[in-house]
C-alpha positions in Angstrom: -3.9 -152.9 43.2 -5.9 -151.1 46.1 -7.2 -147.5 44.9 -6.3 -144.8 47.6 -9.5 -143.9 49.2 -9.2 -139.4 48.6 -10.0 -136.8 51.6 -12.7 -135.8 52.8 -11.4 -132.6 52.2 -10.8 -132.7 48.6 -11.1 -129.0 47.0 -11.9 -129.0 43.8 -8.6 -127.3 43.0 -6.8 -130.3 44.1 -8.6 -132.8 41.9 -7.0 -131.4 38.5 -5.6 -135.3 39.3 -9.0 -135.5 37.0 -6.7 -135.9 34.3 -7.3 -139.4 33.1 -10.9 -139.1 34.2 -11.4 -135.7 32.0 -9.5 -137.9 29.0 -10.3 -140.6 29.4 -15.1 -140.9 30.3 -15.4 -139.5 26.9 -12.6 -141.5 25.8 -14.2 -144.6 26.3 -17.9 -143.7 25.0 -16.4 -143.3 22.1 -15.2 -146.8 22.0 -18.4 -148.8 23.3 -20.4 -146.8 21.0 -17.2 -148.0 18.4 -18.1 -151.3 19.1 -14.0 -150.8 19.8 -14.7 -152.1 24.1 -17.2 -155.3 25.1 -19.6 -153.3 27.7 -17.8 -155.3 30.6 -14.7 -153.5 29.5 -16.7 -150.1 29.4 -18.6 -150.9 33.4 -14.5 -151.7 34.1 -13.0 -148.1 33.9 -16.1 -146.7 34.5 -15.9 -148.1 37.8 -12.0 -147.5 38.5 -12.9 -143.9 37.3 -15.0 -143.8 39.6 -13.1 -145.1 42.3 -10.3 -142.6 41.5 -12.0 -139.6 41.6 -14.6 -140.8 43.9 -17.6 -140.0 41.9 -17.2 -136.4 41.4 -17.9 -134.7 38.0 -15.5 -135.0 35.1 -13.6 -131.9 33.6 -12.5 -131.3 30.2 -9.3 -128.7 30.3 -5.6 -128.4 31.7 -4.5 -131.6 30.8 -2.3 -133.3 27.8 -1.9 -137.0 26.8 0.3 -137.5 25.2 0.9 -141.2 23.3 2.2 -142.1 19.8 -0.3 -142.9 17.3 2.2 -145.6 16.1 4.4 -147.6 18.2 6.3 -151.2 17.0 5.4 -153.3 20.3 2.0 -153.0 22.0 3.7 -153.3 25.5 5.5 -151.3 26.1 3.6 -147.6 24.8 5.1 -145.1 26.4 2.2 -142.6 27.1 3.1 -139.4 29.0 0.2 -137.0 30.8 0.4 -133.0 31.7 -1.6 -130.9 33.9 -1.4 -126.9 33.2 -1.4 -126.7 37.4 0.5 -123.7 39.6 1.8 -126.9 41.5 2.0 -123.6 45.0 1.0 -125.9 47.9 -2.4 -124.3 47.8 -3.6 -125.6 44.6 -1.6 -128.9 42.8 -2.5 -131.7 41.1 -1.8 -134.3 44.1 -2.3 -137.5 42.1 -2.1 -138.5 38.7 -4.0 -142.1 37.7 -4.0 -143.9 34.4 -6.5 -146.8 32.9 -7.2 -149.1 30.3 -10.7 -151.0 29.1 -9.2 -153.9 27.8 -7.1 -155.5 30.5 -9.1 -157.3 33.3 -7.7 -154.7 35.7 -8.4 -151.0 34.1 -6.5 -149.4 36.5 -2.7 -148.9 35.3 -0.4 -146.4 37.7 -1.2 -143.8 40.0 2.0 -141.6 40.8 1.3 -139.9 43.7 2.5 -135.7 43.7 3.0 -133.6 46.2 3.3 -130.3 46.7 7.2 -129.4 45.5 7.1 -131.4 43.1 7.1 -129.3 39.8 6.4 -129.6 37.7 3.0 -132.3 36.9 4.8 -133.6 34.4 4.4 -138.0 35.0 5.3 -140.7 31.4 5.7 -144.7 31.8 5.3 -147.6 29.1 2.6 -149.5 28.9 0.8 -152.4 27.3 
């Protein structure tokens, strides 16, 4: 999957979509430290996050990642992401992405949102 290149005029407010980065990067480092992720998996995840964010620094807050702590079938795990954003034409979430370090392709999905989207919340099922 090819990740879209961020526009050069992207501002910090437009980068609210760093939600998965804000939650995934520290989590991925913890997975590596805990021995759950291999160094190769952690490197693939880091590269995917850098492609998505354009190398911008990770920020925390304003993002909620909801995933069930226990699921019957690991092939279809429901996941939802919410971002605290006013969603005005001047300040809105443009993209929300999900990544996973345990797949050969860490890019799971990228949601493209417009200013009229209303509420920056997405849901999907992933493996």
